N, C-alpha and C positions, 0 to 999 in steps of 0.2 A: 771190743765194742766202744769203750770209753775213748780210746785213741781216735777212732773214726768220728765220734761225736765232736771231739775237740777240734779235729781238723776241719770238719764241716763248719763249726762255729767261727773259727778263725778265717776261713775262706769267705763266708758270707759277710763277716764284719769288714773284711778288706774290700769286698764289692760294695758294701754300703757306703764306704768313704767317698765314692765317686758319684754319688747321687746328690741332688739339690738338698734334700733333708740331711743327708750325711755331712755335707759341707757346713751346713748351719750348726749341726750338733758339734762338729769338730771346732768350729769357731767359738762356740759357747764354752766348750771344754778347755780350750787354751786359756781362757780368762778366769777359770775357776780354781785351779790348783790340781794337784796330782795325788790326792789321797786315795786309798783303796775304794771308797764308796763312789767317788767320781769316776775313777777308772772303770769300775764295774758298770756304772750307769751308761757311760759313753759306749763301751763295747756292746752292752746289751742293746742299746738303741740302734747302733750300726748293724748289728747282726740281724735284726728283724726287718730292716728297711726293704730289701729286695724281694722279700717273701719267698726266698729259696732256702730258708733254714729248715731244720728237721721238723717233722710233725709226728706226734704220737696220736694216731687216729682215735683210739678208744677214749682218750681223755680230752681230745680236741685242744691239745697244747703244743707249744714249741719249747720244749725244755732247754734246748741248747742256748737260746738267746738270753735266758734268765739265770740258769744255774752255772754255766761255764764262766761267764764274766766274773761272777762273785767268787767262784772257786779260784780262778787265776789271780784276781786282784789280792785276795787275802793270802793265797798260797805264796805269792811273790813277797808280800809284806812280812810274813813270818818265816820265810825260807823253807817252806815245805818241799818235800821231795816230789818228783814227778809221779811216782807211784801213789803217794798220799793224795795228790790232787786228783788223779784218775779215780781213786776209790771214792773220794768226796763227791765227784761228779756223778758217779753211779748212785750213790745214796741220795743225792739231790734229785736226780731224775726219777728215782723210785718214789720219793715223797710227792713230788709234783704230779706225776702221772696217776698215782693212786688217789690223790685228792681230786684230780680232774675227773677220774672215772666215778668217784663217789658223788660229785655234784651232778653228773649226768649231762646229757646233751641239751636238756631244757634250759640249763644255766646259760648256754651259749647264745640263746636268743636275745638276751639283754646284756650279758657280761662277756668280756673277752677273757676266756679261760686262761690264757697265758698270763694275763695280768692278775687275775684273782687267785690262781693256783701257784703261780711262779714264786711268790715270796716264801712259800713253804719249802719249795725245793732249794732256794738259795740259803735259807736258814739252816736246812739240814746239811747242805754241803759245807757251809762255813762252820757250823757247829762241829762237824766231823773233823775239819782241819784244826780247829781250836781245842779239840779234845774235851768238849763240854760233857759233863756228867748228865745223867738222865733228867734231873730237875732243871738244870741249866738249859738243856735242849728243849724241854717243855716250855720254859719261859721264852726262849728264842722263837719257837713256833707260835706261841701266843702273840708275840710282838709282830711276827710275820702276818698273822691274821688281821691284826689292826691296820697294817699297811696295805692289805689286799684291796685292789680296786681296778677299775677298767671298764667303763661303759662303752657301748657301741654308738652312743649318741653323736660322737664326732663325725660319723659318716654323713650326717645330714648337711654338714657345712664343708666337708672336705678337709677339715683340719688334719694336721700331721700328728695327732695325739697318739696314734697306735704305736709309733716308734718309741714314744716315751713309756708306754705300758711295759715294754720289755726291759727298758732301762730301770 
């Protein structure tokens, strides 16, 4: 299953490169540097642009565009095995989707669940790859909660903010 999720994310990121927002994101990325955080941000934003990425209905989230870019960027940086990356992806999906189900559908009326629940999934995936102990993982999840955001307000102006939510 993790391999299918990975292929889906890579495919939708590739498709996102050919859109107007995707070209803007790539132009920005070329000017920024190539550290794991920027790589994950860029892939996450590209993955969510075409709205063809995965959807976990019960949590109203798109875990692939948030978890997979973080897992790939950090996995590459530390030389993780493919198997470890796939396991980290599953752990990240599990965390993100469970939190999405916990906040419930009412949350979605104001907040973009992918943006508010996604940082927890990324933290769990990366924490798994880094071999964080329980205390360290709790700190990582706490920091993820601090970064959690994503209002639907951008819809009123047509801004391209939603792509940045996934990044």
